[in-house]
N, CA, C and O atoms as a Tripos MOL2 file, in Angstrom:
@<TRIPOS>MOLECULE
protein
  288   287    72     0     0
PROTEIN
NO_CHARGES

@<TRIPOS>ATOM
      1 N          75.8490  -59.1400  -35.0110 N.3       1 MET1
      2 CA         74.8900  -59.7910  -34.1420 C.3       1 MET1
      3 C          75.6620  -60.4770  -33.0160 C.2       1 MET1
      4 O          76.6920  -61.1080  -33.2550 O.2       1 MET1
      5 N          75.1640  -60.3500  -31.8040 N.am      2 THR2
      6 CA         75.8510  -60.9740  -30.6720 C.3       2 THR2
      7 C          75.6330  -62.4820  -30.6810 C.2       2 THR2
      8 O          74.7160  -62.9890  -31.3270 O.2       2 THR2
      9 N          76.4830  -63.1780  -29.9630 N.am      3 LYS3
     10 CA         76.3500  -64.6340  -29.8670 C.3       3 LYS3
     11 C          75.0310  -65.0200  -29.2120 C.2       3 LYS3
     12 O          74.3840  -65.9830  -29.6240 O.2       3 LYS3
     13 N          74.6340  -64.2640  -28.1890 N.am      4 LEU4
     14 CA         73.3940  -64.5840  -27.4860 C.3       4 LEU4
     15 C          72.1820  -64.3820  -28.3850 C.2       4 LEU4
     16 O          71.2640  -65.2020  -28.3830 O.2       4 LEU4
     17 N          72.1720  -63.2990  -29.1520 N.am      5 LEU5
     18 CA         71.0460  -63.0540  -30.0560 C.3       5 LEU5
     19 C          70.9950  -64.1210  -31.1420 C.2       5 LEU5
     20 O          69.9190  -64.6000  -31.5010 O.2       5 LEU5
     21 N          72.1640  -64.4930  -31.6640 N.am      6 LYS6
     22 CA         72.2230  -65.5540  -32.6740 C.3       6 LYS6
     23 C          71.6760  -66.8600  -32.0990 C.2       6 LYS6
     24 O          70.9260  -67.5700  -32.7670 O.2       6 LYS6
     25 N          72.0520  -67.1730  -30.8640 N.am      7 LYS7
     26 CA         71.5660  -68.3940  -30.2050 C.3       7 LYS7
     27 C          70.0450  -68.3440  -30.0440 C.2       7 LYS7
     28 O          69.3580  -69.3440  -30.2550 O.2       7 LYS7
     29 N          69.5280  -67.1740  -29.6710 N.am      8 ALA8
     30 CA         68.0810  -67.0250  -29.5000 C.3       8 ALA8
     31 C          67.3570  -67.2200  -30.8290 C.2       8 ALA8
     32 O          66.3310  -67.8980  -30.8830 O.2       8 ALA8
     33 N          67.8860  -66.6290  -31.9030 N.am      9 PHE9
     34 CA         67.2530  -66.7850  -33.2140 C.3       9 PHE9
     35 C          67.3240  -68.2330  -33.7010 C.2       9 PHE9
     36 O          66.3840  -68.7320  -34.3190 O.2       9 PHE9
     37 N          68.4320  -68.8960  -33.4200 N.am     10 GLU10
     38 CA         68.5430  -70.3070  -33.8070 C.3      10 GLU10
     39 C          67.5040  -71.1420  -33.0710 C.2      10 GLU10
     40 O          66.8740  -72.0180  -33.6630 O.2      10 GLU10
     41 N          67.3260  -70.8730  -31.7860 N.am     11 ALA11
     42 CA         66.3140  -71.6010  -31.0130 C.3      11 ALA11
     43 C          64.9220  -71.2720  -31.5330 C.2      11 ALA11
     44 O          64.0770  -72.1580  -31.6580 O.2      11 ALA11
     45 N          64.6830  -70.0150  -31.8330 N.am     12 ALA12
     46 CA         63.3700  -69.6010  -32.3340 C.3      12 ALA12
     47 C          63.0780  -70.2300  -33.6900 C.2      12 ALA12
     48 O          61.9230  -70.5140  -34.0050 O.2      12 ALA12
     49 N          64.1070  -70.4480  -34.4870 N.am     13 SER13
     50 CA         63.9040  -71.0220  -35.8230 C.3      13 SER13
     51 C          63.4080  -72.4630  -35.7600 C.2      13 SER13
     52 O          62.9050  -72.9880  -36.7530 O.2      13 SER13
     53 N          63.5460  -73.1050  -34.6010 N.am     14 ARG14
     54 CA         63.0770  -74.4880  -34.4420 C.3      14 ARG14
     55 C          61.6240  -74.5540  -33.9480 C.2      14 ARG14
     56 O          61.0420  -75.6360  -33.8620 O.2      14 ARG14
     57 N          61.0520  -73.4030  -33.6290 N.am     15 LEU15
     58 CA         59.6600  -73.3710  -33.1750 C.3      15 LEU15
     59 C          58.7230  -73.5660  -34.3570 C.2      15 LEU15
     60 O          59.1060  -73.3250  -35.5020 O.2      15 LEU15
     61 N          57.4870  -74.0040  -34.0840 N.am     16 PRO16
     62 CA         56.4980  -74.0630  -35.1640 C.3      16 PRO16
     63 C          56.2860  -72.6600  -35.7600 C.2      16 PRO16
     64 O          56.5140  -71.6500  -35.0940 O.2      16 PRO16
     65 N          55.8580  -72.6210  -36.9960 N.am     17 GLU17
     66 CA         55.7130  -71.3520  -37.7140 C.3      17 GLU17
     67 C          54.8250  -70.3500  -36.9730 C.2      17 GLU17
     68 O          55.1470  -69.1630  -36.9200 O.2      17 GLU17
     69 N          53.7250  -70.8100  -36.4100 N.am     18 THR18
     70 CA         52.8300  -69.8750  -35.7120 C.3      18 THR18
     71 C          53.5170  -69.2590  -34.4960 C.2      18 THR18
     72 O          53.3260  -68.0780  -34.2040 O.2      18 THR18
     73 N          54.3190  -70.0600  -33.7840 N.am     19 GLU19
     74 CA         55.0400  -69.5310  -32.6280 C.3      19 GLU19
     75 C          56.1680  -68.5940  -33.0590 C.2      19 GLU19
     76 O          56.4510  -67.6070  -32.3800 O.2      19 GLU19
     77 N          56.8070  -68.9000  -34.1820 N.am     20 GLN20
     78 CA         57.8310  -67.9950  -34.7100 C.3      20 GLN20
     79 C          57.2130  -66.6380  -35.0430 C.2      20 GLN20
     80 O          57.7780  -65.5910  -34.7270 O.2      20 GLN20
     81 N          56.0490  -66.6720  -35.6840 N.am     21 ASN21
     82 CA         55.3750  -65.4250  -36.0410 C.3      21 ASN21
     83 C          54.9590  -64.6420  -34.8000 C.2      21 ASN21
     84 O          55.0850  -63.4180  -34.7650 O.2      21 ASN21
     85 N          54.4680  -65.3380  -33.7920 N.am     22 ALA22
     86 CA         54.0640  -64.6650  -32.5530 C.3      22 ALA22
     87 C          55.2780  -64.0270  -31.8820 C.2      22 ALA22
     88 O          55.2060  -62.8920  -31.4110 O.2      22 ALA22
     89 N          56.3850  -64.7510  -31.8370 N.am     23 LEU23
     90 CA         57.6110  -64.2220  -31.2430 C.3      23 LEU23
     91 C          58.1280  -63.0260  -32.0410 C.2      23 LEU23
     92 O          58.5200  -62.0110  -31.4670 O.2      23 LEU23
     93 N          58.1240  -63.1540  -33.3540 N.am     24 ALA24
     94 CA         58.5880  -62.0620  -34.2110 C.3      24 ALA24
     95 C          57.7350  -60.8160  -34.0090 C.2      24 ALA24
     96 O          58.2630  -59.7080  -33.9170 O.2      24 ALA24
     97 N          56.4200  -60.9960  -33.9390 N.am     25 LYS25
     98 CA         55.5270  -59.8560  -33.7210 C.3      25 LYS25
     99 C          55.8170  -59.2120  -32.3740 C.2      25 LYS25
    100 O          55.8570  -57.9860  -32.2710 O.2      25 LYS25
    101 N          56.0200  -60.0230  -31.3430 N.am     26 TRP26
    102 CA         56.3060  -59.4890  -30.0090 C.3      26 TRP26
    103 C          57.6110  -58.6870  -30.0090 C.2      26 TRP26
    104 O          57.6680  -57.5900  -29.4540 O.2      26 TRP26
    105 N          58.6530  -59.2350  -30.6310 N.am     27 VAL27
    106 CA         59.9480  -58.5440  -30.6790 C.3      27 VAL27
    107 C          59.8050  -57.2170  -31.4230 C.2      27 VAL27
    108 O          60.2940  -56.1870  -30.9570 O.2      27 VAL27
    109 N          59.1440  -57.2390  -32.5660 N.am     28 LEU28
    110 CA         58.9710  -56.0080  -33.3420 C.3      28 LEU28
    111 C          58.1430  -54.9780  -32.5830 C.2      28 LEU28
    112 O          58.4540  -53.7870  -32.6030 O.2      28 LEU28
    113 N          57.0890  -55.4390  -31.9140 N.am     29 ASP29
    114 CA         56.2640  -54.5250  -31.1100 C.3      29 ASP29
    115 C          57.0850  -53.8940  -29.9860 C.2      29 ASP29
    116 O          56.9650  -52.6970  -29.7230 O.2      29 ASP29
    117 N          57.9130  -54.6940  -29.3260 N.am     30 GLU30
    118 CA         58.7500  -54.1800  -28.2410 C.3      30 GLU30
    119 C          59.7570  -53.1530  -28.7550 C.2      30 GLU30
    120 O          59.9660  -52.1150  -28.1280 O.2      30 GLU30
    121 N          60.3700  -53.4410  -29.8800 N.am     31 LEU31
    122 CA         61.3380  -52.5060  -30.4560 C.3      31 LEU31
    123 C          60.6550  -51.1990  -30.8480 C.2      31 LEU31
    124 O          61.1930  -50.1170  -30.6130 O.2      31 LEU31
    125 N          59.4740  -51.3030  -31.4430 N.am     32 HIS32
    126 CA         58.7200  -50.1060  -31.8330 C.3      32 HIS32
    127 C          58.3060  -49.3190  -30.5970 C.2      32 HIS32
    128 O          58.3980  -48.0910  -30.5780 O.2      32 HIS32
    129 N          57.8520  -50.0190  -29.5730 N.am     33 SER33
    130 CA         57.4250  -49.3630  -28.3390 C.3      33 SER33
    131 C          58.5860  -48.6100  -27.7000 C.2      33 SER33
    132 O          58.4170  -47.4810  -27.2390 O.2      33 SER33
    133 N          59.7450  -49.2210  -27.6710 N.am     34 GLU34
    134 CA         60.9330  -48.5880  -27.0840 C.3      34 GLU34
    135 C          61.3230  -47.3480  -27.8820 C.2      34 GLU34
    136 O          61.6780  -46.3160  -27.3130 O.2      34 GLU34
    137 N          61.2520  -47.4650  -29.2010 N.am     35 LYS35
    138 CA         61.5940  -46.3280  -30.0570 C.3      35 LYS35
    139 C          60.6000  -45.1870  -29.8380 C.2      35 LYS35
    140 O          60.9970  -44.0240  -29.7660 O.2      35 LYS35
    141 N          59.3170  -45.5150  -29.7320 N.am     36 THR36
    142 CA         58.2840  -44.5100  -29.4980 C.3      36 THR36
    143 C          58.4910  -43.8460  -28.1470 C.2      36 THR36
    144 O          58.3910  -42.6240  -28.0390 O.2      36 THR36
    145 N          58.7790  -44.6330  -27.1160 N.am     37 TRP37
    146 CA         59.0060  -44.0810  -25.7740 C.3      37 TRP37
    147 C          60.2080  -43.1380  -25.7810 C.2      37 TRP37
    148 O          60.1400  -42.0440  -25.2200 O.2      37 TRP37
    149 N          61.2960  -43.5500  -26.4050 N.am     38 ALA38
    150 CA         62.5040  -42.7230  -26.4460 C.3      38 ALA38
    151 C          62.2260  -41.4030  -27.1590 C.2      38 ALA38
    152 O          62.6930  -40.3500  -26.7230 O.2      38 ALA38
    153 N          61.4680  -41.4550  -28.2510 N.am     39 LYS39
    154 CA         61.1290  -40.2370  -28.9890 C.3      39 LYS39
    155 C          60.2470  -39.3320  -28.1410 C.2      39 LYS39
    156 O          60.4830  -38.1260  -28.0680 O.2      39 LYS39
    157 N          59.2410  -39.9020  -27.5040 N.am     40 SER40
    158 CA         58.3380  -39.1060  -26.6670 C.3      40 SER40
    159 C          59.0910  -38.4610  -25.5140 C.2      40 SER40
    160 O          58.8710  -37.2910  -25.2010 O.2      40 SER40
    161 N          59.9710  -39.2150  -24.8900 N.am     41 PHE41
    162 CA         60.7360  -38.6850  -23.7660 C.3      41 PHE41
    163 C          61.6470  -37.5550  -24.2220 C.2      41 PHE41
    164 O          61.7480  -36.5300  -23.5470 O.2      41 PHE41
    165 N          62.3050  -37.7320  -25.3540 N.am     42 ALA42
    166 CA         63.2040  -36.6960  -25.8750 C.3      42 ALA42
    167 C          62.4340  -35.4200  -26.1710 C.2      42 ALA42
    168 O          62.9210  -34.3200  -25.9110 O.2      42 ALA42
    169 N          61.2250  -35.5670  -26.7160 N.am     43 GLU43
    170 CA         60.4110  -34.3990  -27.0430 C.3      43 GLU43
    171 C          59.8750  -33.7100  -25.7950 C.2      43 GLU43
    172 O          59.5840  -32.5140  -25.8260 O.2      43 GLU43
    173 N          59.7420  -34.4460  -24.7040 N.am     44 SER44
    174 CA         59.1540  -33.8680  -23.4980 C.3      44 SER44
    175 C          60.1890  -33.2110  -22.5820 C.2      44 SER44
    176 O          59.8200  -32.5680  -21.6000 O.2      44 SER44
    177 N          61.4720  -33.3640  -22.8900 N.am     45 GLU45
    178 CA         62.5120  -32.7970  -22.0200 C.3      45 GLU45
    179 C          62.3560  -31.2930  -21.8510 C.2      45 GLU45
    180 O          62.4760  -30.7830  -20.7370 O.2      45 GLU45
    181 N          62.0900  -30.5740  -22.9410 N.am     46 ASP46
    182 CA         61.9230  -29.1220  -22.8520 C.3      46 ASP46
    183 C          60.7230  -28.7590  -21.9920 C.2      46 ASP46
    184 O          60.7860  -27.8350  -21.1810 O.2      46 ASP46
    185 N          59.6390  -29.4850  -22.1700 N.am     47 ILE47
    186 CA         58.4250  -29.2180  -21.3930 C.3      47 ILE47
    187 C          58.6810  -29.4730  -19.9130 C.2      47 ILE47
    188 O          58.3000  -28.6690  -19.0630 O.2      47 ILE47
    189 N          59.3280  -30.5940  -19.6100 N.am     48 LEU48
    190 CA         59.6250  -30.9180  -18.2150 C.3      48 LEU48
    191 C          60.5530  -29.8770  -17.5930 C.2      48 LEU48
    192 O          60.3900  -29.5130  -16.4280 O.2      48 LEU48
    193 N          61.5140  -29.4050  -18.3580 N.am     49 GLU49
    194 CA         62.4370  -28.3890  -17.8460 C.3      49 GLU49
    195 C          61.6880  -27.0910  -17.5390 C.2      49 GLU49
    196 O          61.9470  -26.4520  -16.5200 O.2      49 GLU49
    197 N          60.7650  -26.7040  -18.4150 N.am     50 LYS50
    198 CA         59.9760  -25.4880  -18.1870 C.3      50 LYS50
    199 C          59.0890  -25.6330  -16.9550 C.2      50 LYS50
    200 O          58.9630  -24.7010  -16.1590 O.2      50 LYS50
    201 N          58.4720  -26.8080  -16.8000 N.am     51 LEU51
    202 CA         57.6250  -27.0420  -15.6270 C.3      51 LEU51
    203 C          58.4480  -26.9990  -14.3400 C.2      51 LEU51
    204 O          58.0070  -26.4480  -13.3310 O.2      51 LEU51
    205 N          59.6340  -27.5790  -14.3830 N.am     52 ALA52
    206 CA         60.5010  -27.5620  -13.1980 C.3      52 ALA52
    207 C          60.9210  -26.1360  -12.8590 C.2      52 ALA52
    208 O          60.9230  -25.7440  -11.6920 O.2      52 ALA52
    209 N          61.2770  -25.3650  -13.8820 N.am     53 ASP53
    210 CA         61.6550  -23.9630  -13.6470 C.3      53 ASP53
    211 C          60.4930  -23.1790  -13.0470 C.2      53 ASP53
    212 O          60.6820  -22.3740  -12.1350 O.2      53 ASP53
    213 N          59.2950  -23.4200  -13.5650 N.am     54 GLU54
    214 CA         58.1060  -22.7360  -13.0410 C.3      54 GLU54
    215 C          57.8630  -23.1050  -11.5760 C.2      54 GLU54
    216 O          57.5630  -22.2380  -10.7550 O.2      54 GLU54
    217 N          57.9930  -24.3820  -11.2550 N.am     55 ALA55
    218 CA         57.7900  -24.8270   -9.8730 C.3      55 ALA55
    219 C          58.8270  -24.1990   -8.9380 C.2      55 ALA55
    220 O          58.4910  -23.7730   -7.8330 O.2      55 ALA55
    221 N          60.0690  -24.1440   -9.3760 N.am     56 LEU56
    222 CA         61.1180  -23.5310   -8.5520 C.3      56 LEU56
    223 C          60.8740  -22.0310   -8.3620 C.2      56 LEU56
    224 O          61.1080  -21.4900   -7.2810 O.2      56 LEU56
    225 N          60.4050  -21.3680   -9.4150 N.am     57 ARG57
    226 CA         60.0930  -19.9450   -9.3260 C.3      57 ARG57
    227 C          58.9540  -19.7010   -8.3350 C.2      57 ARG57
    228 O          59.0190  -18.7850   -7.5160 O.2      57 ARG57
    229 N          57.9050  -20.5350   -8.4190 N.am     58 GLU58
    230 CA         56.7770  -20.3990   -7.4980 C.3      58 GLU58
    231 C          57.2190  -20.6450   -6.0570 C.2      58 GLU58
    232 O          56.7650  -19.9510   -5.1470 O.2      58 GLU58
    233 N          58.0870  -21.6100   -5.8430 N.am     59 LYS59
    234 CA         58.6090  -21.8860   -4.5010 C.3      59 LYS59
    235 C          59.4200  -20.6900   -4.0020 C.2      59 LYS59
    236 O          59.2570  -20.2530   -2.8630 O.2      59 LYS59
    237 N          60.2840  -20.1710   -4.8550 N.am     60 ARG60
    238 CA         61.1210  -19.0280   -4.4880 C.3      60 ARG60
    239 C          60.2640  -17.7990   -4.1560 C.2      60 ARG60
    240 O          60.5880  -17.0430   -3.2400 O.2      60 ARG60
    241 N          59.1650  -17.6040   -4.9080 N.am     61 ASP61
    242 CA         58.2880  -16.4430   -4.7160 C.3      61 ASP61
    243 C          57.2120  -16.6870   -3.6600 C.2      61 ASP61
    244 O          56.2700  -15.9050   -3.5360 O.2      61 ASP61
    245 N          57.3530  -17.7730   -2.9020 N.am     62 ALA62
    246 CA         56.4170  -18.1280   -1.8200 C.3      62 ALA62
    247 C          54.9790  -18.2520   -2.3180 C.2      62 ALA62
    248 O          54.0400  -17.8360   -1.6390 O.2      62 ALA62
    249 N          54.8180  -18.8240   -3.5010 N.am     63 LYS63
    250 CA         53.4840  -19.0380   -4.0610 C.3      63 LYS63
    251 C          53.0390  -20.4920   -3.9090 C.2      63 LYS63
    252 O          52.0820  -20.9250   -4.5500 O.2      63 LYS63
    253 N          53.7330  -21.2330   -3.0660 N.am     64 THR64
    254 CA         53.3860  -22.6370   -2.8510 C.3      64 THR64
    255 C          52.8630  -22.8240   -1.4390 C.2      64 THR64
    256 O          53.0610  -21.9810   -0.5640 O.2      64 THR64
    257 N          52.1860  -23.9540   -1.2350 N.am     65 LYS65
    258 CA         51.6580  -24.2940    0.0870 C.3      65 LYS65
    259 C          52.2540  -25.6320    0.5060 C.2      65 LYS65
    260 O          52.5740  -26.4600   -0.3470 O.2      65 LYS65
    261 N          52.4070  -25.8510    1.8060 N.am     66 PRO66
    262 CA         52.8910  -27.1620    2.2640 C.3      66 PRO66
    263 C          51.9030  -28.2590    1.8420 C.2      66 PRO66
    264 O          50.6910  -28.0490    1.8280 O.2      66 PRO66
    265 N          52.4320  -29.3970    1.5110 N.am     67 LEU67
    266 CA         51.6050  -30.5300    1.1090 C.3      67 LEU67
    267 C          51.0340  -31.2120    2.3380 C.2      67 LEU67
    268 O          51.7650  -31.5740    3.2600 O.2      67 LEU67
    269 N          49.7100  -31.3840    2.3390 N.am     68 ASP68
    270 CA         49.0310  -32.0870    3.4300 C.3      68 ASP68
    271 C          48.5900  -33.4440    2.8960 C.2      68 ASP68
    272 O          47.6080  -33.5130    2.1570 O.2      68 ASP68
    273 N          49.2880  -34.5310    3.2470 N.am     69 PRO69
    274 CA         48.9540  -35.8590    2.7230 C.3      69 PRO69
    275 C          47.5100  -36.2720    2.9990 C.2      69 PRO69
    276 O          46.9480  -37.0730    2.2520 O.2      69 PRO69
    277 N          46.9140  -35.7480    4.0380 N.am     70 LYS70
    278 CA         45.5310  -36.1090    4.3670 C.3      70 LYS70
    279 C          44.5430  -35.5270    3.3630 C.2      70 LYS70
    280 O          43.4050  -35.9860    3.2700 O.2      70 LYS70
    281 N          44.9710  -34.5260    2.6180 N.am     71 ARG71
    282 CA         44.0760  -33.8730    1.6720 C.3      71 ARG71
    283 C          44.2880  -34.3570    0.2450 C.2      71 ARG71
    284 O          43.7050  -33.8060   -0.6890 O.2      71 ARG71
    285 N          45.1010  -35.3610    0.0690 N.am     72 LEU72
    286 CA         45.3470  -35.8960   -1.2740 C.3      72 LEU72
    287 C          44.2160  -36.7610   -1.7300 C.2      72 LEU72
    288 O          44.2550  -37.2950   -2.8380 O.2      72 LEU72
@<TRIPOS>BOND
     1     1     2 1
     2     2     3 1
     3     3     4 2
     4     3     5 am
     5     5     6 1
     6     6     7 1
     7     7     8 2
     8     7     9 am
     9     9    10 1
    10    10    11 1
    11    11    12 2
    12    11    13 am
    13    13    14 1
    14    14    15 1
    15    15    16 2
    16    15    17 am
    17    17    18 1
    18    18    19 1
    19    19    20 2
    20    19    21 am
    21    21    22 1
    22    22    23 1
    23    23    24 2
    24    23    25 am
    25    25    26 1
    26    26    27 1
    27    27    28 2
    28    27    29 am
    29    29    30 1
    30    30    31 1
    31    31    32 2
    32    31    33 am
    33    33    34 1
    34    34    35 1
    35    35    36 2
    36    35    37 am
    37    37    38 1
    38    38    39 1
    39    39    40 2
    40    39    41 am
    41    41    42 1
    42    42    43 1
    43    43    44 2
    44    43    45 am
    45    45    46 1
    46    46    47 1
    47    47    48 2
    48    47    49 am
    49    49    50 1
    50    50    51 1
    51    51    52 2
    52    51    53 am
    53    53    54 1
    54    54    55 1
    55    55    56 2
    56    55    57 am
    57    57    58 1
    58    58    59 1
    59    59    60 2
    60    59    61 am
    61    61    62 1
    62    62    63 1
    63    63    64 2
    64    63    65 am
    65    65    66 1
    66    66    67 1
    67    67    68 2
    68    67    69 am
    69    69    70 1
    70    70    71 1
    71    71    72 2
    72    71    73 am
    73    73    74 1
    74    74    75 1
    75    75    76 2
    76    75    77 am
    77    77    78 1
    78    78    79 1
    79    79    80 2
    80    79    81 am
    81    81    82 1
    82    82    83 1
    83    83    84 2
    84    83    85 am
    85    85    86 1
    86    86    87 1
    87    87    88 2
    88    87    89 am
    89    89    90 1
    90    90    91 1
    91    91    92 2
    92    91    93 am
    93    93    94 1
    94    94    95 1
    95    95    96 2
    96    95    97 am
    97    97    98 1
    98    98    99 1
    99    99   100 2
   100    99   101 am
   101   101   102 1
   102   102   103 1
   103   103   104 2
   104   103   105 am
   105   105   106 1
   106   106   107 1
   107   107   108 2
   108   107   109 am
   109   109   110 1
   110   110   111 1
   111   111   112 2
   112   111   113 am
   113   113   114 1
   114   114   115 1
   115   115   116 2
   116   115   117 am
   117   117   118 1
   118   118   119 1
   119   119   120 2
   120   119   121 am
   121   121   122 1
   122   122   123 1
   123   123   124 2
   124   123   125 am
   125   125   126 1
   126   126   127 1
   127   127   128 2
   128   127   129 am
   129   129   130 1
   130   130   131 1
   131   131   132 2
   132   131   133 am
   133   133   134 1
   134   134   135 1
   135   135   136 2
   136   135   137 am
   137   137   138 1
   138   138   139 1
   139   139   140 2
   140   139   141 am
   141   141   142 1
   142   142   143 1
   143   143   144 2
   144   143   145 am
   145   145   146 1
   146   146   147 1
   147   147   148 2
   148   147   149 am
   149   149   150 1
   150   150   151 1
   151   151   152 2
   152   151   153 am
   153   153   154 1
   154   154   155 1
   155   155   156 2
   156   155   157 am
   157   157   158 1
   158   158   159 1
   159   159   160 2
   160   159   161 am
   161   161   162 1
   162   162   163 1
   163   163   164 2
   164   163   165 am
   165   165   166 1
   166   166   167 1
   167   167   168 2
   168   167   169 am
   169   169   170 1
   170   170   171 1
   171   171   172 2
   172   171   173 am
   173   173   174 1
   174   174   175 1
   175   175   176 2
   176   175   177 am
   177   177   178 1
   178   178   179 1
   179   179   180 2
   180   179   181 am
   181   181   182 1
   182   182   183 1
   183   183   184 2
   184   183   185 am
   185   185   186 1
   186   186   187 1
   187   187   188 2
   188   187   189 am
   189   189   190 1
   190   190   191 1
   191   191   192 2
   192   191   193 am
   193   193   194 1
   194   194   195 1
   195   195   196 2
   196   195   197 am
   197   197   198 1
   198   198   199 1
   199   199   200 2
   200   199   201 am
   201   201   202 1
   202   202   203 1
   203   203   204 2
   204   203   205 am
   205   205   206 1
   206   206   207 1
   207   207   208 2
   208   207   209 am
   209   209   210 1
   210   210   211 1
   211   211   212 2
   212   211   213 am
   213   213   214 1
   214   214   215 1
   215   215   216 2
   216   215   217 am
   217   217   218 1
   218   218   219 1
   219   219   220 2
   220   219   221 am
   221   221   222 1
   222   222   223 1
   223   223   224 2
   224   223   225 am
   225   225   226 1
   226   226   227 1
   227   227   228 2
   228   227   229 am
   229   229   230 1
   230   230   231 1
   231   231   232 2
   232   231   233 am
   233   233   234 1
   234   234   235 1
   235   235   236 2
   236   235   237 am
   237   237   238 1
   238   238   239 1
   239   239   240 2
   240   239   241 am
   241   241   242 1
   242   242   243 1
   243   243   244 2
   244   243   245 am
   245   245   246 1
   246   246   247 1
   247   247   248 2
   248   247   249 am
   249   249   250 1
   250   250   251 1
   251   251   252 2
   252   251   253 am
   253   253   254 1
   254   254   255 1
   255   255   256 2
   256   255   257 am
   257   257   258 1
   258   258   259 1
   259   259   260 2
   260   259   261 am
   261   261   262 1
   262   262   263 1
   263   263   264 2
   264   263   265 am
   265   265   266 1
   266   266   267 1
   267   267   268 2
   268   267   269 am
   269   269   270 1
   270   270   271 1
   271   271   272 2
   272   271   273 am
   273   273   274 1
   274   274   275 1
   275   275   276 2
   276   275   277 am
   277   277   278 1
   278   278   279 1
   279   279   280 2
   280   279   281 am
   281   281   282 1
   282   282   283 1
   283   283   284 2
   284   283   285 am
   285   285   286 1
   286   286   287 1
   287   287   288 2
@<TRIPOS>SUBSTRUCTURE
     1 MET1         2 RESIDUE 1 A MET
     2 THR2         6 RESIDUE 1 A THR
     3 LYS3        10 RESIDUE 1 A LYS
     4 LEU4        14 RESIDUE 1 A LEU
     5 LEU5        18 RESIDUE 1 A LEU
     6 LYS6        22 RESIDUE 1 A LYS
     7 LYS7        26 RESIDUE 1 A LYS
     8 ALA8        30 RESIDUE 1 A ALA
     9 PHE9        34 RESIDUE 1 A PHE
    10 GLU10       38 RESIDUE 1 A GLU
    11 ALA11       42 RESIDUE 1 A ALA
    12 ALA12       46 RESIDUE 1 A ALA
    13 SER13       50 RESIDUE 1 A SER
    14 ARG14       54 RESIDUE 1 A ARG
    15 LEU15       58 RESIDUE 1 A LEU
    16 PRO16       62 RESIDUE 1 A PRO
    17 GLU17       66 RESIDUE 1 A GLU
    18 THR18       70 RESIDUE 1 A THR
    19 GLU19       74 RESIDUE 1 A GLU
    20 GLN20       78 RESIDUE 1 A GLN
    21 ASN21       82 RESIDUE 1 A ASN
    22 ALA22       86 RESIDUE 1 A ALA
    23 LEU23       90 RESIDUE 1 A LEU
    24 ALA24       94 RESIDUE 1 A ALA
    25 LYS25       98 RESIDUE 1 A LYS
    26 TRP26      102 RESIDUE 1 A TRP
    27 VAL27      106 RESIDUE 1 A VAL
    28 LEU28      110 RESIDUE 1 A LEU
    29 ASP29      114 RESIDUE 1 A ASP
    30 GLU30      118 RESIDUE 1 A GLU
    31 LEU31      122 RESIDUE 1 A LEU
    32 HIS32      126 RESIDUE 1 A HIS
    33 SER33      130 RESIDUE 1 A SER
    34 GLU34      134 RESIDUE 1 A GLU
    35 LYS35      138 RESIDUE 1 A LYS
    36 THR36      142 RESIDUE 1 A THR
    37 TRP37      146 RESIDUE 1 A TRP
    38 ALA38      150 RESIDUE 1 A ALA
    39 LYS39      154 RESIDUE 1 A LYS
    40 SER40      158 RESIDUE 1 A SER
    41 PHE41      162 RESIDUE 1 A PHE
    42 ALA42      166 RESIDUE 1 A ALA
    43 GLU43      170 RESIDUE 1 A GLU
    44 SER44      174 RESIDUE 1 A SER
    45 GLU45      178 RESIDUE 1 A GLU
    46 ASP46      182 RESIDUE 1 A ASP
    47 ILE47      186 RESIDUE 1 A ILE
    48 LEU48      190 RESIDUE 1 A LEU
    49 GLU49      194 RESIDUE 1 A GLU
    50 LYS50      198 RESIDUE 1 A LYS
    51 LEU51      202 RESIDUE 1 A LEU
    52 ALA52      206 RESIDUE 1 A ALA
    53 ASP53      210 RESIDUE 1 A ASP
    54 GLU54      214 RESIDUE 1 A GLU
    55 ALA55      218 RESIDUE 1 A ALA
    56 LEU56      222 RESIDUE 1 A LEU
    57 ARG57      226 RESIDUE 1 A ARG
    58 GLU58      230 RESIDUE 1 A GLU
    59 LYS59      234 RESIDUE 1 A LYS
    60 ARG60      238 RESIDUE 1 A ARG
    61 ASP61      242 RESIDUE 1 A ASP
    62 ALA62      246 RESIDUE 1 A ALA
    63 LYS63      250 RESIDUE 1 A LYS
    64 THR64      254 RESIDUE 1 A THR
    65 LYS65      258 RESIDUE 1 A LYS
    66 PRO66      262 RESIDUE 1 A PRO
    67 LEU67      266 RESIDUE 1 A LEU
    68 ASP68      270 RESIDUE 1 A ASP
    69 PRO69      274 RESIDUE 1 A PRO
    70 LYS70      278 RESIDUE 1 A LYS
    71 ARG71      282 RESIDUE 1 A ARG
    72 LEU72      286 RESIDUE 1 A LEU
């Protein structure tokens, strides 16, 4: 455990129990969210690569049109 994390936990341990629980829930939710995001991103790499290849192929084969910002 880093010194900074230890210091944060020591400070948190002095909070009232309800605030400790709220902080703990927030930290756990953030860690879970980050883990979920990393997993989702890792799983989507193949899909994104295929989409990029398809877009490049369409551009190469002149199957694309210039983007008109006024029509967005």
